Structure formats: C-alpha cells, structure tokens
C-alpha positions in Angstrom: 13.0 -45.3 -68.1 15.0 -47.5 -70.4 18.8 -47.9 -70.2 21.1 -49.5 -72.8 24.3 -51.2 -71.6 27.2 -51.8 -73.9 29.4 -54.6 -72.5 33.0 -54.9 -73.7 33.7 -58.4 -72.5 37.3 -58.8 -71.2 36.9 -62.3 -70.0 34.0 -64.3 -71.6 34.6 -67.4 -69.5 33.9 -65.3 -66.4 31.5 -62.7 -67.7 28.9 -65.0 -69.2 28.4 -67.2 -66.1 28.2 -64.1 -63.9 25.8 -62.5 -66.4 23.2 -65.2 -65.7 22.4 -63.2 -62.5 21.8 -60.1 -64.7 19.4 -62.1 -67.0 17.5 -63.7 -64.1 17.4 -60.4 -62.1 19.2 -61.9 -59.1 20.2 -59.0 -56.9 18.7 -56.4 -59.2 17.6 -53.1 -57.8 13.9 -52.6 -57.2 12.2 -51.9 -60.5 15.1 -53.0 -62.6 15.0 -55.8 -65.2 16.7 -56.7 -68.4 14.4 -56.7 -71.4 16.8 -57.6 -74.2 20.2 -59.3 -74.5 22.2 -59.3 -77.8 25.6 -61.1 -77.5 28.2 -60.9 -80.2 28.7 -64.4 -81.8 32.4 -64.4 -80.7 31.6 -63.5 -77.1 33.6 -60.3 -77.1 30.7 -57.9 -76.6 27.0 -57.7 -75.7 24.2 -55.1 -75.7 21.4 -55.1 -73.2 18.2 -53.1 -72.7 16.9 -52.5 -69.2 13.8 -51.1 -67.7 14.7 -49.3 -64.5 14.3 -46.3 -62.3 17.8 -44.8 -62.9 21.0 -45.2 -65.0 23.0 -45.4 -61.8 21.0 -48.4 -60.6 21.9 -50.3 -63.7 25.5 -49.2 -63.8 26.1 -50.4 -60.2 24.2 -53.6 -60.8 26.2 -54.6 -63.9 29.5 -53.4 -62.6 29.1 -55.3 -59.3 27.8 -58.4 -61.0 30.4 -58.6 -63.8 33.3 -57.2 -61.9 36.5 -56.9 -63.9 35.3 -59.4 -66.6 33.5 -56.6 -68.5 33.7 -52.9 -69.2 30.1 -51.5 -69.1 28.8 -48.3 -70.6 25.3 -47.4 -69.6 23.1 -44.6 -71.0 19.4 -43.6 -70.9 17.4 -44.1 -74.0 15.7 -41.1 -75.6 12.2 -42.6 -75.6 10.9 -39.8 -77.8 13.2 -40.9 -80.7 13.7 -44.6 -80.0 11.8 -47.4 -81.7 11.8 -51.2 -81.3 10.1 -54.3 -82.6 10.7 -57.8 -81.3 12.4 -59.7 -84.0 10.9 -63.1 -84.8 12.9 -66.0 -83.5 14.2 -64.3 -80.3 13.2 -65.7 -76.9 11.2 -63.8 -74.3 13.2 -62.2 -71.5 13.7 -64.6 -68.5 13.9 -61.7 -66.0 11.0 -61.4 -63.7 8.9 -58.2 -63.6 9.8 -56.2 -60.5 8.0 -53.0 -59.4 
C-alpha cells in the first residue's frame, strides 16, 4: 500500500537532520520505504509518499524518528483514484528497497 505523510515542521533545525533516517530507511519497519519527498522551500512543511504494509507502521516510524520536531499526519492513498508521474529534474529516492 501507499501512505502519504504530511509533516508540519515545528523545528526545522532538528527535524531535517532527524529526517535523514527516514530518507535512508534507517530503522524503517520491514517493507517500508520512502518513495517521494517534497519539502516546502521555507522548511515549514514537507510531504512524503511511502510504500509500506500499514499506515500504523509509517505513523510510528515518522513519529519516533522526528519526535516533537514535527507534527505528522499519515493516511492511506486510494490507489484506484491516485495517479503519479515522476517530474523531470527530481532525484531518485535514496531509500533502499526492503521486502
């Protein structure tokens, strides 16, 4: 399944360094990896797309990793209605594939 995370960044100086673990998959639940990361230019917010086995796995992973530096809202993507195309100029995800 796919899960979107809306991050409201409370403390960018803390959240972004901690977020490196999210991007690299360090400590991620089995089968969970970040596919896309879209930070706001001013650092106040970010949106991420994960591939995972459950919404709860992602919620626990981001909440534990980011702590009080971010408020995180996670929800399952309706795959029947969703669409995506990788925009030109964006890098490939650094997160390893885990199964």
